KOLGU-4560 file (N, C-alpha, C; in nm, 3 decimals, padded with zeros to 5 digits):
<recs>
<n_xx: -00.455 n_yy: -00.145 n_zz: 00.127 ca_xx: -00.450 ca_yy: -00.292 ca_zz: 00.080 c_xx: -00.315 c_yy: -00.377 c_zz: 00.117 mol: A seq: 1 type: UNK>
<n_xx: -00.288 n_yy: -00.470 n_zz: 00.071 ca_xx: -00.160 ca_yy: -00.539 ca_zz: 00.102 c_xx: -00.044 c_yy: -00.490 c_zz: 00.033 mol: A seq: 2 type: UNK>
<n_xx: 00.052 n_yy: -00.515 n_zz: 00.109 ca_xx: 00.203 ca_yy: -00.445 ca_zz: 00.053 c_xx: 00.249 c_yy: -00.575 c_zz: -00.037 mol: A seq: 3 type: UNK>
<n_xx: 00.332 n_yy: -00.520 n_zz: -00.125 ca_xx: 00.414 ca_yy: -00.636 ca_zz: -00.221 c_xx: 00.462 c_yy: -00.755 c_zz: -00.154 mol: A seq: 4 type: UNK>
<n_xx: 00.490 n_yy: -00.730 n_zz: -00.029 ca_xx: 00.595 ca_yy: -00.852 ca_zz: 00.037 c_xx: 00.501 c_yy: -00.891 c_zz: 00.153 mol: A seq: 5 type: UNK>
<n_xx: 00.373 n_yy: -00.877 n_zz: 00.144 ca_xx: 00.266 ca_yy: -00.918 ca_zz: 00.240 c_xx: 00.257 c_yy: -01.081 c_zz: 00.233 mol: A seq: 6 type: UNK>
<n_xx: 00.241 n_yy: -01.152 n_zz: 00.361 ca_xx: 00.238 ca_yy: -01.302 ca_zz: 00.374 c_xx: 00.100 c_yy: -01.307 c_zz: 00.386 mol: A seq: 7 type: UNK>
<n_xx: 00.024 n_yy: -01.245 n_zz: 00.397 ca_xx: -00.145 ca_yy: -01.282 ca_zz: 00.438 c_xx: -00.233 c_yy: -01.223 c_zz: 00.336 mol: A seq: 8 type: UNK>
<n_xx: -00.327 n_yy: -01.280 n_zz: 00.292 ca_xx: -00.441 ca_yy: -01.243 ca_zz: 00.195 c_xx: -00.520 c_yy: -01.147 c_zz: 00.265 mol: A seq: 9 type: UNK>
<n_xx: -00.570 n_yy: -01.049 n_zz: 00.198 ca_xx: -00.656 ca_yy: -00.941 ca_zz: 00.230 c_xx: -00.763 c_yy: -00.914 c_zz: 00.133 mol: A seq: 10 type: UNK>
<n_xx: -00.883 n_yy: -00.905 n_zz: 00.145 ca_xx: -01.000 ca_yy: -00.863 ca_zz: 00.067 c_xx: -01.099 c_yy: -00.754 c_zz: 00.079 mol: A seq: 11 type: UNK>
<n_xx: -01.146 n_yy: -00.693 n_zz: 00.019 ca_xx: -01.262 ca_yy: -00.610 ca_zz: 00.044 c_xx: -01.372 c_yy: -00.623 c_zz: -00.056 mol: A seq: 12 type: UNK>
<n_xx: -01.471 n_yy: -00.575 n_zz: -00.025 ca_xx: -01.608 ca_yy: -00.554 ca_zz: -00.120 c_xx: -01.613 c_yy: -00.395 c_zz: -00.141 mol: A seq: 13 type: UNK>
<n_xx: -01.624 n_yy: -00.372 n_zz: -00.267 ca_xx: -01.663 ca_yy: -00.258 ca_zz: -00.309 c_xx: -01.791 c_yy: -00.252 c_zz: -00.350 mol: A seq: 14 type: UNK>
<n_xx: -01.894 n_yy: -00.147 n_zz: -00.332 ca_xx: -02.031 ca_yy: -00.134 ca_zz: -00.372 c_xx: -02.048 c_yy: 00.013 c_zz: -00.432 mol: A seq: 15 type: UNK>
<n_xx: -02.092 n_yy: 00.009 n_zz: -00.540 ca_xx: -02.145 ca_yy: 00.128 ca_zz: -00.604 c_xx: -02.262 c_yy: 00.093 c_zz: -00.679 mol: A seq: 16 type: UNK>
<n_xx: -02.380 n_yy: 00.096 n_zz: -00.612 ca_xx: -02.523 ca_yy: 00.054 ca_zz: -00.636 c_xx: -02.519 c_yy: 00.068 c_zz: -00.790 mol: A seq: 17 type: UNK>
<n_xx: -02.565 n_yy: -00.015 n_zz: -00.864 ca_xx: -02.619 ca_yy: -00.157 ca_zz: -00.830 c_xx: -02.473 c_yy: -00.268 c_zz: -00.840 mol: A seq: 18 type: UNK>
<n_xx: -02.352 n_yy: -00.209 n_zz: -00.869 ca_xx: -02.237 ca_yy: -00.310 ca_zz: -00.841 c_xx: -02.182 c_yy: -00.329 c_zz: -00.738 mol: A seq: 19 type: UNK>
<n_xx: -02.136 n_yy: -00.449 n_zz: -00.720 ca_xx: -02.093 ca_yy: -00.502 ca_zz: -00.587 c_xx: -01.980 c_yy: -00.594 c_zz: -00.629 mol: A seq: 20 type: UNK>
<n_xx: -01.836 n_yy: -00.577 n_zz: -00.588 ca_xx: -01.716 ca_yy: -00.629 ca_zz: -00.661 c_xx: -01.667 c_yy: -00.685 c_zz: -00.517 mol: A seq: 21 type: UNK>
<n_xx: -01.591 n_yy: -00.804 n_zz: -00.532 ca_xx: -01.477 ca_yy: -00.840 ca_zz: -00.427 c_xx: -01.348 c_yy: -00.856 c_zz: -00.487 mol: A seq: 22 type: UNK>
<n_xx: -01.267 n_yy: -00.766 n_zz: -00.412 ca_xx: -01.114 ca_yy: -00.761 ca_zz: -00.455 c_xx: -01.043 c_yy: -00.849 c_zz: -00.345 mol: A seq: 23 type: UNK>
<n_xx: -00.921 n_yy: -00.913 n_zz: -00.408 ca_xx: -00.842 ca_yy: -00.985 ca_zz: -00.325 c_xx: -00.696 c_yy: -00.974 c_zz: -00.349 mol: A seq: 24 type: UNK>
<n_xx: -00.609 n_yy: -00.967 n_zz: -00.247 ca_xx: -00.463 ca_yy: -00.967 ca_zz: -00.276 c_xx: -00.406 c_yy: -01.096 c_zz: -00.210 mol: A seq: 25 type: UNK>
<n_xx: -00.377 n_yy: -01.181 n_zz: -00.282 ca_xx: -00.321 ca_yy: -01.312 ca_zz: -00.240 c_xx: -00.185 c_yy: -01.323 c_zz: -00.246 mol: A seq: 26 type: UNK>
<n_xx: -00.117 n_yy: -01.350 n_zz: -00.131 ca_xx: 00.052 ca_yy: -01.396 ca_zz: -00.189 c_xx: 00.069 c_yy: -01.522 c_zz: -00.212 mol: A seq: 27 type: UNK>
<n_xx: 00.130 n_yy: -01.541 n_zz: -00.318 ca_xx: 00.169 ca_yy: -01.659 ca_zz: -00.389 c_xx: 00.310 c_yy: -01.662 c_zz: -00.438 mol: A seq: 28 type: UNK>
<n_xx: 00.424 n_yy: -01.751 n_zz: -00.368 ca_xx: 00.538 ca_yy: -01.742 ca_zz: -00.431 c_xx: 00.619 c_yy: -01.612 c_zz: -00.424 mol: A seq: 29 type: UNK>
<n_xx: 00.622 n_yy: -01.559 n_zz: -00.296 ca_xx: 00.678 ca_yy: -01.408 ca_zz: -00.291 c_xx: 00.604 c_yy: -01.301 c_zz: -00.362 mol: A seq: 30 type: UNK>
<n_xx: 00.507 n_yy: -01.330 n_zz: -00.436 ca_xx: 00.451 ca_yy: -01.205 ca_zz: -00.499 c_xx: 00.292 c_yy: -01.199 c_zz: -00.480 mol: A seq: 31 type: UNK>
<n_xx: 00.252 n_yy: -01.089 n_zz: -00.495 ca_xx: 00.115 ca_yy: -01.095 ca_zz: -00.490 c_xx: 00.029 c_yy: -01.121 c_zz: -00.598 mol: A seq: 32 type: UNK>
<n_xx: -00.087 n_yy: -01.196 n_zz: -00.600 ca_xx: -00.182 ca_yy: -01.236 ca_zz: -00.691 c_xx: -00.314 c_yy: -01.149 c_zz: -00.677 mol: A seq: 33 type: UNK>
<n_xx: -00.363 n_yy: -01.056 n_zz: -00.790 ca_xx: -00.460 ca_yy: -00.961 ca_zz: -00.771 c_xx: -00.594 c_yy: -01.035 c_zz: -00.821 mol: A seq: 34 type: UNK>
<n_xx: -00.691 n_yy: -01.067 n_zz: -00.745 ca_xx: -00.811 ca_yy: -01.100 ca_zz: -00.811 c_xx: -00.922 c_yy: -01.038 c_zz: -00.774 mol: A seq: 35 type: UNK>
<n_xx: -01.005 n_yy: -01.063 n_zz: -00.860 ca_xx: -01.161 ca_yy: -00.976 ca_zz: -00.843 c_xx: -01.254 c_yy: -01.075 c_zz: -00.877 mol: A seq: 36 type: UNK>
<n_xx: -01.386 n_yy: -01.069 n_zz: -00.800 ca_xx: -01.480 ca_yy: -01.149 ca_zz: -00.839 c_xx: -01.583 c_yy: -01.054 c_zz: -00.892 mol: A seq: 37 type: UNK>
<n_xx: -01.628 n_yy: -01.066 n_zz: -01.002 ca_xx: -01.747 ca_yy: -00.988 ca_zz: -01.053 c_xx: -01.858 c_yy: -01.065 c_zz: -01.080 mol: A seq: 38 type: UNK>
<n_xx: -01.967 n_yy: -01.023 n_zz: -01.037 ca_xx: -02.098 ca_yy: -01.119 ca_zz: -01.052 c_xx: -02.187 c_yy: -01.081 c_zz: -01.156 mol: A seq: 39 type: UNK>
<n_xx: -02.120 n_yy: -00.982 n_zz: -01.246 ca_xx: -02.226 ca_yy: -00.938 ca_zz: -01.352 c_xx: -02.158 c_yy: -00.979 c_zz: -01.480 mol: A seq: 40 type: UNK>
<n_xx: -02.222 n_yy: -00.999 n_zz: -01.585 ca_xx: -02.186 ca_yy: -01.006 ca_zz: -01.745 c_xx: -02.131 c_yy: -00.873 c_zz: -01.782 mol: A seq: 41 type: UNK>
<n_xx: -02.015 n_yy: -00.901 n_zz: -01.846 ca_xx: -01.948 ca_yy: -00.793 ca_zz: -01.928 c_xx: -01.891 c_yy: -00.842 c_zz: -02.026 mol: A seq: 42 type: UNK>
<n_xx: -01.838 n_yy: -00.728 n_zz: -02.098 ca_xx: -01.788 ca_yy: -00.769 ca_zz: -02.245 c_xx: -01.647 c_yy: -00.852 c_zz: -02.232 mol: A seq: 43 type: UNK>
<n_xx: -01.586 n_yy: -00.865 n_zz: -02.124 ca_xx: -01.463 ca_yy: -00.943 ca_zz: -02.102 c_xx: -01.491 c_yy: -01.082 c_zz: -02.068 mol: A seq: 44 type: UNK>
<n_xx: -01.618 n_yy: -01.095 n_zz: -02.010 ca_xx: -01.655 ca_yy: -01.227 ca_zz: -01.956 c_xx: -01.808 c_yy: -01.255 c_zz: -01.971 mol: A seq: 45 type: UNK>
<n_xx: -01.855 n_yy: -01.359 n_zz: -01.964 ca_xx: -01.995 ca_yy: -01.393 ca_zz: -01.985 c_xx: -02.089 c_yy: -01.427 c_zz: -01.877 mol: A seq: 46 type: UNK>
<n_xx: -02.038 n_yy: -01.388 n_zz: -01.768 ca_xx: -02.143 ca_yy: -01.401 ca_zz: -01.644 c_xx: -02.037 c_yy: -01.377 c_zz: -01.524 mol: A seq: 47 type: UNK>
<n_xx: -02.065 n_yy: -01.447 n_zz: -01.407 ca_xx: -01.994 ca_yy: -01.430 ca_zz: -01.283 c_xx: -01.850 c_yy: -01.466 c_zz: -01.345 mol: A seq: 48 type: UNK>
<n_xx: -01.762 n_yy: -01.427 n_zz: -01.265 ca_xx: -01.633 ca_yy: -01.453 ca_zz: -01.302 c_xx: -01.525 c_yy: -01.424 c_zz: -01.191 mol: A seq: 49 type: UNK>
<n_xx: -01.417 n_yy: -01.511 n_zz: -01.187 ca_xx: -01.295 ca_yy: -01.477 ca_zz: -01.097 c_xx: -01.216 c_yy: -01.416 c_zz: -01.189 mol: A seq: 50 type: UNK>
<n_xx: -01.157 n_yy: -01.318 n_zz: -01.174 ca_xx: -01.044 ca_yy: -01.225 ca_zz: -01.277 c_xx: -00.913 c_yy: -01.214 c_zz: -01.195 mol: A seq: 51 type: UNK>
<n_xx: -00.823 n_yy: -01.255 n_zz: -01.270 ca_xx: -00.692 ca_yy: -01.225 ca_zz: -01.204 c_xx: -00.610 c_yy: -01.129 c_zz: -01.317 mol: A seq: 52 type: UNK>
<n_xx: -00.517 n_yy: -01.044 n_zz: -01.200 ca_xx: -00.461 ca_yy: -00.933 ca_zz: -01.287 c_xx: -00.322 c_yy: -00.947 c_zz: -01.252 mol: A seq: 53 type: UNK>
<n_xx: -00.228 n_yy: -00.928 n_zz: -01.346 ca_xx: -00.059 ca_yy: -00.937 ca_zz: -01.329 c_xx: -00.005 c_yy: -00.846 c_zz: -01.239 mol: A seq: 54 type: UNK>
<n_xx: -00.101 n_yy: -00.717 n_zz: -01.233 ca_xx: -00.053 ca_yy: -00.623 ca_zz: -01.123 c_xx: -00.157 c_yy: -00.541 c_zz: -01.080 mol: A seq: 55 type: UNK>
<n_xx: -00.129 n_yy: -00.469 n_zz: -00.975 ca_xx: -00.235 ca_yy: -00.348 ca_zz: -00.954 c_xx: -00.256 c_yy: -00.261 c_zz: -01.040 mol: A seq: 56 type: UNK>
<n_xx: -00.188 n_yy: -00.237 n_zz: -01.141 ca_xx: -00.201 ca_yy: -00.106 ca_zz: -01.236 c_xx: -00.325 c_yy: -00.173 c_zz: -01.332 mol: A seq: 57 type: UNK>
<n_xx: -00.308 n_yy: -00.294 n_zz: -01.394 ca_xx: -00.412 ca_yy: -00.354 ca_zz: -01.453 c_xx: -00.543 c_yy: -00.369 c_zz: -01.398 mol: A seq: 58 type: UNK>
<n_xx: -00.547 n_yy: -00.420 n_zz: -01.254 ca_xx: -00.677 ca_yy: -00.417 ca_zz: -01.179 c_xx: -00.734 c_yy: -00.282 c_zz: -01.180 mol: A seq: 59 type: UNK>
<n_xx: -00.664 n_yy: -00.164 n_zz: -01.147 ca_xx: -00.699 ca_yy: -00.042 ca_zz: -01.126 c_xx: -00.748 c_yy: 00.034 c_zz: -01.262 mol: A seq: 60 type: UNK>
<n_xx: -00.697 n_yy: -00.041 n_zz: -01.382 ca_xx: -00.747 ca_yy: -00.001 ca_zz: -01.527 c_xx: -00.876 c_yy: -00.071 c_zz: -01.528 mol: A seq: 61 type: UNK>
<n_xx: -00.904 n_yy: -00.180 n_zz: -01.491 ca_xx: -01.039 ca_yy: -00.245 ca_zz: -01.516 c_xx: -01.150 c_yy: -00.185 c_zz: -01.422 mol: A seq: 62 type: UNK>
<n_xx: -01.103 n_yy: -00.147 n_zz: -01.289 ca_xx: -01.215 ca_yy: -00.072 ca_zz: -01.203 c_xx: -01.208 c_yy: 00.078 c_zz: -01.262 mol: A seq: 63 type: UNK>
<n_xx: -01.134 n_yy: 00.152 n_zz: -01.322 ca_xx: -01.145 ca_yy: 00.265 ca_zz: -01.373 c_xx: -01.251 c_yy: 00.264 c_zz: -01.495 mol: A seq: 64 type: UNK>
<n_xx: -01.262 n_yy: 00.138 n_zz: -01.539 ca_xx: -01.348 ca_yy: 00.130 ca_zz: -01.670 c_xx: -01.480 c_yy: 00.098 c_zz: -01.597 mol: A seq: 65 type: UNK>
<n_xx: -01.465 n_yy: 00.024 n_zz: -01.507 ca_xx: -01.603 ca_yy: -00.032 ca_zz: -01.444 c_xx: -01.671 c_yy: 00.091 c_zz: -01.354 mol: A seq: 66 type: UNK>
<n_xx: -01.583 n_yy: 00.148 n_zz: -01.287 ca_xx: -01.649 ca_yy: 00.263 ca_zz: -01.193 c_xx: -01.594 c_yy: 00.403 c_zz: -01.233 mol: A seq: 67 type: UNK>
<n_xx: -01.624 n_yy: 00.462 n_zz: -01.357 ca_xx: -01.568 ca_yy: 00.592 ca_zz: -01.391 c_xx: -01.635 c_yy: 00.693 c_zz: -01.297 mol: A seq: 68 type: UNK>
<n_xx: -01.548 n_yy: 00.794 n_zz: -01.291 ca_xx: -01.547 ca_yy: 00.925 ca_zz: -01.224 c_xx: -01.691 c_yy: 00.970 c_zz: -01.229 mol: A seq: 69 type: UNK>
<n_xx: -01.771 n_yy: 01.026 n_zz: -01.139 ca_xx: -01.876 ca_yy: 01.086 ca_zz: -01.170 c_xx: -01.892 c_yy: 01.236 c_zz: -01.183 mol: A seq: 70 type: UNK>
<n_xx: -01.970 n_yy: 01.273 n_zz: -01.287 ca_xx: -01.957 ca_yy: 01.453 ca_zz: -01.298 c_xx: -02.076 c_yy: 01.478 c_zz: -01.224 mol: A seq: 71 type: UNK>
<n_xx: -02.051 n_yy: 01.556 n_zz: -01.118 ca_xx: -02.153 ca_yy: 01.603 ca_zz: -01.019 c_xx: -02.183 c_yy: 01.743 c_zz: -01.042 mol: A seq: 72 type: UNK>
<n_xx: -02.137 n_yy: 01.789 n_zz: -01.157 ca_xx: -02.163 ca_yy: 01.923 ca_zz: -01.204 c_xx: -02.092 c_yy: 02.047 c_zz: -01.113 mol: A seq: 73 type: UNK>
<n_xx: -02.124 n_yy: 02.167 n_zz: -01.169 ca_xx: -02.052 ca_yy: 02.271 ca_zz: -01.119 c_xx: -02.145 c_yy: 02.324 c_zz: -00.960 mol: A seq: 74 type: UNK>
<n_xx: -02.084 n_yy: 02.383 n_zz: -00.883 ca_xx: -02.120 ca_yy: 02.429 ca_zz: -00.764 c_xx: -02.140 c_yy: 02.329 c_zz: -00.634 mol: A seq: 75 type: UNK>
<n_xx: -02.113 n_yy: 02.208 n_zz: -00.686 ca_xx: -02.095 ca_yy: 02.095 ca_zz: -00.577 c_xx: -01.979 c_yy: 02.113 c_zz: -00.520 mol: A seq: 76 type: UNK>
<n_xx: -01.998 n_yy: 02.143 n_zz: -00.369 ca_xx: -01.872 ca_yy: 02.182 ca_zz: -00.286 c_xx: -01.807 c_yy: 02.037 c_zz: -00.264 mol: A seq: 77 type: UNK>
<n_xx: -01.668 n_yy: 02.009 n_zz: -00.295 ca_xx: -01.582 ca_yy: 01.889 ca_zz: -00.267 c_xx: -01.630 c_yy: 01.812 c_zz: -00.395 mol: A seq: 78 type: UNK>
<n_xx: -01.683 n_yy: 01.858 n_zz: -00.511 ca_xx: -01.703 ca_yy: 01.764 ca_zz: -00.636 c_xx: -01.602 c_yy: 01.687 c_zz: -00.665 mol: A seq: 79 type: UNK>
<n_xx: -01.474 n_yy: 01.739 n_zz: -00.659 ca_xx: -01.351 ca_yy: 01.651 ca_zz: -00.702 c_xx: -01.332 c_yy: 01.549 c_zz: -00.641 mol: A seq: 80 type: UNK>
<n_xx: -01.341 n_yy: 01.566 n_zz: -00.498 ca_xx: -01.311 ca_yy: 01.445 ca_zz: -00.424 c_xx: -01.429 c_yy: 01.343 c_zz: -00.424 mol: A seq: 81 type: UNK>
<n_xx: -01.534 n_yy: 01.382 n_zz: -00.447 ca_xx: -01.654 ca_yy: 01.303 ca_zz: -00.458 c_xx: -01.654 c_yy: 01.211 c_zz: -00.583 mol: A seq: 82 type: UNK>
<n_xx: -01.638 n_yy: 01.295 n_zz: -00.670 ca_xx: -01.610 ca_yy: 01.257 ca_zz: -00.817 c_xx: -01.558 c_yy: 01.144 c_zz: -00.840 mol: A seq: 83 type: UNK>
<n_xx: -01.407 n_yy: 01.134 n_zz: -00.757 ca_xx: -01.331 ca_yy: 01.042 ca_zz: -00.804 c_xx: -01.293 c_yy: 00.960 c_zz: -00.655 mol: A seq: 84 type: UNK>
<n_xx: -01.385 n_yy: 00.964 n_zz: -00.587 ca_xx: -01.363 ca_yy: 00.863 ca_zz: -00.466 c_xx: -01.387 c_yy: 00.723 c_zz: -00.492 mol: A seq: 85 type: UNK>
<n_xx: -01.479 n_yy: 00.679 n_zz: -00.589 ca_xx: -01.480 ca_yy: 00.550 ca_zz: -00.622 c_xx: -01.375 c_yy: 00.481 c_zz: -00.702 mol: A seq: 86 type: UNK>
<n_xx: -01.312 n_yy: 00.590 n_zz: -00.748 ca_xx: -01.211 ca_yy: 00.531 ca_zz: -00.870 c_xx: -01.079 c_yy: 00.541 c_zz: -00.800 mol: A seq: 87 type: UNK>
<n_xx: -01.060 n_yy: 00.609 n_zz: -00.692 ca_xx: -00.913 ca_yy: 00.617 ca_zz: -00.638 c_xx: -00.855 c_yy: 00.529 c_zz: -00.506 mol: A seq: 88 type: UNK>
<n_xx: -00.963 n_yy: 00.499 n_zz: -00.440 ca_xx: -00.940 ca_yy: 00.434 ca_zz: -00.323 c_xx: -00.859 c_yy: 00.305 c_zz: -00.330 mol: A seq: 89 type: UNK>
<n_xx: -00.873 n_yy: 00.241 n_zz: -00.437 ca_xx: -00.777 ca_yy: 00.113 ca_zz: -00.455 c_xx: -00.643 c_yy: 00.132 c_zz: -00.517 mol: A seq: 90 type: UNK>
<n_xx: -00.635 n_yy: 00.259 n_zz: -00.548 ca_xx: -00.475 ca_yy: 00.298 ca_zz: -00.589 c_xx: -00.379 c_yy: 00.287 c_zz: -00.484 mol: A seq: 91 type: UNK>
<n_xx: -00.420 n_yy: 00.294 n_zz: -00.366 ca_xx: -00.304 ca_yy: 00.332 ca_zz: -00.256 c_xx: -00.297 c_yy: 00.194 c_zz: -00.185 mol: A seq: 92 type: UNK>
</recs>
């Protein structure tokens, strides 16, 4: 995603059916604003909403709750990689 000193906004769409959300890192006053568009009602908001996070750690915590790691069971080769794929890609 964007570095902390980026001068350009970047965005991506994450899909894990039936969920689809849009993430954006927008440079504002020499800092990044982390914004997420969530089209579903959640306990945190009453319907479609744009959410702003103070830092990428708070964004990661929200995404961890939204997209928990999957338990693919024993015997699945690469289970650890696939089980956490949806919740680790945005941390880098």
